[in-house]
PLY file of the C-alpha trace (Angstrom):
ply
format ascii 1.0
element vertex 70
property float x
property float y
property float z
element edge 69
property int vertex1
property int vertex2
end_header
28.32 -4.92 -2.37
26.58 -8.30 -2.59
23.32 -9.76 -1.42
22.28 -13.20 -0.32
19.13 -15.19 0.18
18.13 -17.09 3.34
19.49 -20.39 2.00
22.86 -19.09 0.75
24.55 -16.85 3.28
27.48 -14.74 2.18
29.79 -14.12 5.12
31.96 -11.36 3.66
29.61 -8.59 2.76
29.26 -4.90 3.56
26.06 -5.12 5.58
25.33 -7.99 7.95
21.75 -8.62 8.95
19.55 -11.64 9.46
15.79 -11.60 9.75
14.66 -14.56 11.77
11.04 -15.58 11.30
9.10 -18.32 13.00
7.66 -19.74 9.79
5.39 -22.26 11.50
3.86 -19.54 13.70
3.37 -17.30 10.66
1.71 -20.18 8.79
-0.66 -20.80 11.73
-1.52 -17.12 11.93
-2.19 -16.93 8.19
-4.40 -20.02 8.37
-6.62 -18.20 10.87
-7.11 -15.20 8.56
-10.67 -14.55 7.49
-11.61 -12.88 4.23
-12.55 -9.22 4.38
-16.32 -8.98 3.98
-17.58 -7.29 0.84
-19.31 -4.02 1.70
-20.73 -3.29 -1.72
-20.05 -3.58 -5.42
-18.46 -0.60 -7.13
-18.61 -0.27 -10.87
-16.45 1.74 -13.26
-19.10 4.47 -13.64
-19.10 5.18 -9.90
-15.32 5.39 -9.80
-15.26 7.76 -12.76
-18.00 9.92 -11.22
-16.09 10.18 -7.94
-12.89 11.01 -9.82
-14.54 13.84 -11.73
-16.21 15.16 -8.56
-12.89 15.25 -6.70
-11.24 16.94 -9.66
-13.99 19.59 -9.74
-13.76 20.12 -5.97
-10.02 20.70 -6.21
-10.52 23.15 -9.07
-13.02 25.13 -6.98
-10.70 25.09 -3.98
-7.72 26.35 -6.01
-9.86 29.05 -7.64
-11.13 30.12 -4.21
-7.63 30.37 -2.73
-6.27 32.20 -5.77
-9.14 34.70 -5.77
-8.48 35.48 -2.09
-4.82 36.18 -2.83
-5.51 38.82 -5.48
0 1
1 2
2 3
3 4
4 5
5 6
6 7
7 8
8 9
9 10
10 11
11 12
12 13
13 14
14 15
15 16
16 17
17 18
18 19
19 20
20 21
21 22
22 23
23 24
24 25
25 26
26 27
27 28
28 29
29 30
30 31
31 32
32 33
33 34
34 35
35 36
36 37
37 38
38 39
39 40
40 41
41 42
42 43
43 44
44 45
45 46
46 47
47 48
48 49
49 50
50 51
51 52
52 53
53 54
54 55
55 56
56 57
57 58
58 59
59 60
60 61
61 62
62 63
63 64
64 65
65 66
66 67
67 68
68 69
C-alpha cells in the first residue's frame, strides 16, 4: 500500500480518495476567527488541588459502592 500527498498523486494505489478543499474560503473563514476570551487565570496550585479533590471523591465513591456490595 502507498500514500500520496496533494501535489503528487499516485494513480495505482489500493485506496482512492481525494479531499477537495476550497483553500481561499478556508483562509477567509480563518481570518475572521476571534480569540477565545480569557475567563480567568489558573495556577498550578489550583490544578493540583482539583486533581486531589477528584481523586478523593473517586476513592469515596468506590468505597461506598464496595461497602454496599458486601
